[in-house]
N, C-alpha and C positions, 0 to 999 in steps of 0.2 A: 754782407759781412762775412768775411772768411772766417770758417772755424766757429762761428756762433749763430749766424743769421742765415738760414739756407733756403734757397728757392724751393717752390713746392707747386705740384700740379691740382692741388685740392680744388675743388669748386667752393666759391665763396657765395653764401646765401645772405650777404649783409644787407639790411634794410637802411641805408645810410641816412635817410631823411631823420631819423631819430637819433643818431649817434652823434656824438661831439666830433667836429673834424680836427685833425692834428696835422702837423707839418711832418709827414712820414719820412722825407729824406734827412731832416733834421734830427729826427729820433734815431734814425739807423746810422747817420754819420757821428752822433755823439757817441753812441754805443761803440763805435770803431775807436773814436779818440781816447775815449776813458780806459779801453784796452789796451792802449800803447803806455799807460802808467803801470808799471810793475811788469810788462811783458819780459819773459826769460828767453835767453837765447836757445835754449834746449826745447822751447815750446811752453804754451800755457803762461800763467801769470802768478806774480806772488805780490800782494799788497798787504803787508802785515801792519799791524797797528803802529802808528807814529813811526814809520820808516820815511824815508824820503818818497818813496813812491806813493806811500798813503797820503803824505802831505800833498804831493803834486796832484793827486786825484781830488782831495778835498777842495784845493785851491781852484782847479779846473771847474768842478761843480758850484763853487761860490761865484766865480766869474759868469757862468750861465744863468745862474739866480739873477744876478745884477743886470744880466742883458734883458731878461724878462720883465724888470722894473719891480722885483721882489725886495723887500726889506730882508737883508741877509746878515746873519749873525752865527759866531761859532760859540756853543755853550761851553760848559766847564769841564768837559771831557771829550770835546773834539766833534761833537755831532754838529753838522751845519744844517742850518734852517733857512728857508725861504719863505717869507710871509706876505701875505696881502690881508689888510684889515677888512672885516666885514661891517656893513652899514648898521648892523644891530648889534655886533660885538658877539658876547656870550662865549661858550666854550668853542674851541677850535675843532676844525675838521683836517686831519693830518693824512699824507700818504707819504710812503718812501720805503726804504730798505737798507741793508748794509752795503758799505761800499768797500770793505776789506775781502780778502780771498783766502782760501787755503794755498799751500804751496803746489804750484803746478796746476792751479784750478782753470777754469773756463772764464769766458768773457760775459757770462749772463747771470751767474749765480749771484743774487743781490745787487749786481749793477743795473739789471733790467728793471727792477722796481724803482732803483735810484732815478735812472735817466727818464723811465716812462712816468714817475711820479711829477718830476719837474715838467715834462712836456704836457701832460695834462693840466697842470696847474696854470702853466704859462698860456696853454690854447684857450682855457676856460677865460681868463682875464682879458685876454685880446679880443674874444669874441663876445662876451657877456658883460664885461666890465666888472666893477666891484661885487663881490659876492655879499649875500646876506649874512653869512657867517664867517668867521675868520677862518682862512684857507691857508694851509701850509704845506710844504714839502720838506723832506728831510732826507740827508745822507746819513745814516746811522755809522758811527766810527767803527764799530767791531761787533761781529757776531760769531765769528769762526774759532776763536782761541787758537789760531795757528802760530802765534808768537808767544802769548802768555797763556796760561791756563785760565782765563777769564771769560769763558764764553758768555756772548750777550752784554758785554761790557756797556755798550753804548744804551741798549734798551734798559738794561738794569738801571743805570743812572737815571734814566728819565722816570722809570717806574718806582724809585726809591727802594731799590733792591740790591744795592752795593753792600758788602760786608765790611765791618770795621777793619781799619788798617789793611784792607786789600791791596791797595796800591804799594804798600811797602812790603807785603809779603812776597807778592807774585814777581817771578823772575823768569827771563827768558833763558834760552839755551846758553847765552854767553854770561849770564850772571847779573844782567842788568834788571833792576827792579822796574816795575811798572811806574812807580813814582819818579824815578830818574828819567824814564822815557817820556813822561808827561812834561816834565821840566824843559827836556830837550827840544819841545816844540811849542814851548813858551805856554804851557798849562800848569796850572797850581793844583797839586794833588790834594791839598787841604781843603779846597773849594770845590771838590768833586761833588758834594752833596747839592750844589746850587744848579746842577742839571735837571733837578727833579722839576716834573711838569704835573701840575694838579688841575690844570684847564682844558685837558684834551677831551673831546666827546667821542670822536670817532677816529679810528686808525685803520686804514685800507691799504694792504700791501699786495701788490702784483709780483708774482713769482714764477719762475719756471718750476715744473713739477718736480724734477729731479729723479723720476722714476718712469716706468714704460706704459703706465695704464692709458694715459690718454692717446698717445701715439699708437700703442697696439690696437686701441679700439677706433682709431680714427676720429677722435672727438677732440674739438678745438678749445674748449674752456672746461675749467672744473671749479666749483666753488668748495672751499674747505669747511667741514663742518667740526672736525676734531684734529688736534694736533696730538700725537702720540706722546705719552710720558716717557721720559728717559732717566735711567739710573747708570752711573759710572760706578764700577767696581774696580778695586785693586785687589788682586789675589797674590799672596806671598807663599811661597812653597819653599820650604827648608829641608833639605837632606844632609848628605855628607860629602864634603869635597875628598877627593882621592886622586891618587896618582894614575893617569890615563893608560899607563902600561902595565901598572902591577896590580891593579884591583881587578879582580874577576868580574865578568860581567853579571853573574848571578848573586854577587855579594854587594853590588852597589845600590846606594840610595841616591840615585841621580835626579836631583830638582828639576833638571830640564825635560827629561823625558816624562817625569809626572806631570809637568806643566804642559807637555805636548799632548799627553793622554786627555788632559781636562780641556784643552782647546777643541778637541774633537766631540768631547762629551758635551760641551757648551752648546757647540752647532747642533748636536742631536737634540737636545732639550728644546731649542726653539723651533726646530724643523718638526718635532713631534706635536708641540702645541699648535703649531700651524700659523697661517697668516692671520693678523698682521704682526704676529711675534717675530722678533729679530734680534740676534745676539752676535756681537762682532768682538774678537780679539783683536786690539789695535796697536798694542805694543808690547814688547816683552824685552827682558834684560836679564842677565845671569851674572852671578859672581861665584869665582873670582874672575871669570872672563878671561881665561888662559887656555891656549890651544892644547896644552898637555895636562889639563886639570878637569877632572870629573865636576860638574857645576854643583855647588852645594847649597846653593840658593838661586832661585827663579822668582821673578815678579813679573806679572802682566795685568793689563786692563781689559776690562769687558765693558762693552757699550751694549745695554739690553733696553728694548722699546716695546711698548705695547699701548694700543689706544684705549684699552679698558683699565681702570684704576685697579680693580681686583686681580685681573689676569696678569698684569704688571708685576704686581706683588708676588703671585705665584711663579711667575718667571724667575724672578729674582731669587727666590727660595728654592727653586729646583736647580738653578745653576750652582748655588752655594752647596746644596747636598751633594750634587754630582762631583763637585771638587773634593768635598770632605771625604766622600766614599773613595775615590781614587787615592787620596792621601793615606787612608787607612791600608788600603790594599798594598801599597809600595812602601809603608813604614815612612811617611813623609808627614811633617807638620805643615798646616795649611791654615792661613789666616784671611778671611775675608772682610775687606773694609769697604764701605760706602764713601766714596769720594763726592758725588753730587747725585741729587735725587729730584726730578722735577716730574710732578703728575700730570697726567694728561689735561688738556685744556679744551673746553668746549666754546667755539667761537661765536659771537653775539648774532643772534638770529635776524634781528629787524637791520642790522647793518648789512648781513649776508643778503638779505632780501633786496638791497638796492644794487647788489651785484648782479642778482639774477635778473631783475628788471633790465638792467642794461644789457645784459647777454641777449636776453629775448629780442629787445629792440634791434639786435644784428642778426636775428632770425636763427639764434643758436641756443639750444636748451642744454645749460651747463651740467655736467656730472656732479654728483654730490660725493665728496671725497674726504677720505682720512689721510693726513699727512704724517708719513713715518718720520720725515727729517724735522728738525726743529727749526723754529723761525722767529723773527724779532716779535712777530704778532703774539706768540704764546706768551711773551714776557710782558707785553704792552697790554695785554688783555686785562691785567691787574690794575691798569691805570686809564683804560679808554674802552669803549665798545669797539672791539677788534673783528676784521673781517679779512679774508684772503682770496684771491683769485689766481688760478693756475693756468699757464699755457703748457703746450706740450714740450716734452724735452726728447729730440730724435733719438730713438734706441734706448731711452731711458737713461742717456748719459749725463753725468755731472760729477763735479769735484775732478774733473780732468780736462786736458787742454781741448779735446775735441767734443766738448760739450756745445750743443747746437740747438736752435729752435728755428722753424721756418719764418722767414722775414714777414710773411702775410699773418702769421699767428702772433708776433711780435706787435705789429700794427694793430690786429684786432684786439688783442690784451690791452693796449693803452687806450684805444677808443672807448672800450667798454670801461675801463678804470675811469676815464675824464667823464664818461657819461654818468656813473655812479656818483662821483663826486659833485657833478652839476646838480643831482638831486638832492644830495646832502647839503651842501652849501649854498644853493641859490633858492631854495624853497621859500615861498612867500611866507 
């Protein structure tokens, strides 16, 4: 698979007698096929929520589910489910991930868990017949927030975490509301609450690591113990607009220069705290945004993460403090506002054990890991016993066109996922 699944010379110690077999060619072909939905001429993909590319991808997934003989439905926010009833009913065992992408993203972020989840379920049903437990796969409609500022829209709908009137308030860059975008694809925003699920027992997600740890240590699998907490901050810096030619440098209260100093200070705060603390200034804007005017206002966002609840709060406090100190030094007014705050999540130990057992059946001891990136599993942990399996990202690359994972690791991860699902869904 060009640009996403790469060949590798790693030796495989797989003990295949205990692993569930899958159709490897079908798996890789479908990843290629899905990557055509939203492919950009300049490279990479863009499958934003409720766009034509997004609709085409979800329809393709639904067709694949039908081919596997699964009962297919689209829920009230556009998550697509494939289901096989269990002989004993009860709460469902679910696998999947998100089908949307960032702008210019790669072919595996989210998509791997979507396609591998379906392949795992289809292979289990084909080889072992009807499961004891209800078994489902899902293509979650949105996780990235790349069109609307609604990260985890699909998973939050499932977990009953949507905000009142969120669909009416959220707008994309063109001013289209999320509610209108829903109507455009045949969904009724007034019915979004009907996507809630209270009958899921386990949610298991396969995902690329999106970081360098597995690749650099030459390890093939990781199980996630903790997903780091995330805070999104908005920092507004107010100075004084002035004529770019007439205002002497030493007399200026330049909001952009202050914001620039703050971005460097924020990076230093995270660096001084040490791993796994990270902080990123991802957007910045100025007013009045004219070439011949000293900026009187600058506004930027900060993404701050840490896997420790206490240290995450300390990181946020130190970022705010650093900005305020620079503001005082430069005679600038500074306001720090929290846009979003999600605490760290500990994933479910017994469900994670099913992944460990499956990995060991392949002759692989999985690495115990913390995820700095956010995932659907952290949201769905509020509604189910959630667990995550990582496969390596070559060079640690993700959220970019050259995101890649060795084809053999894609296959291994999918077989381990299928084996864990067999443990959960076919137990006597």
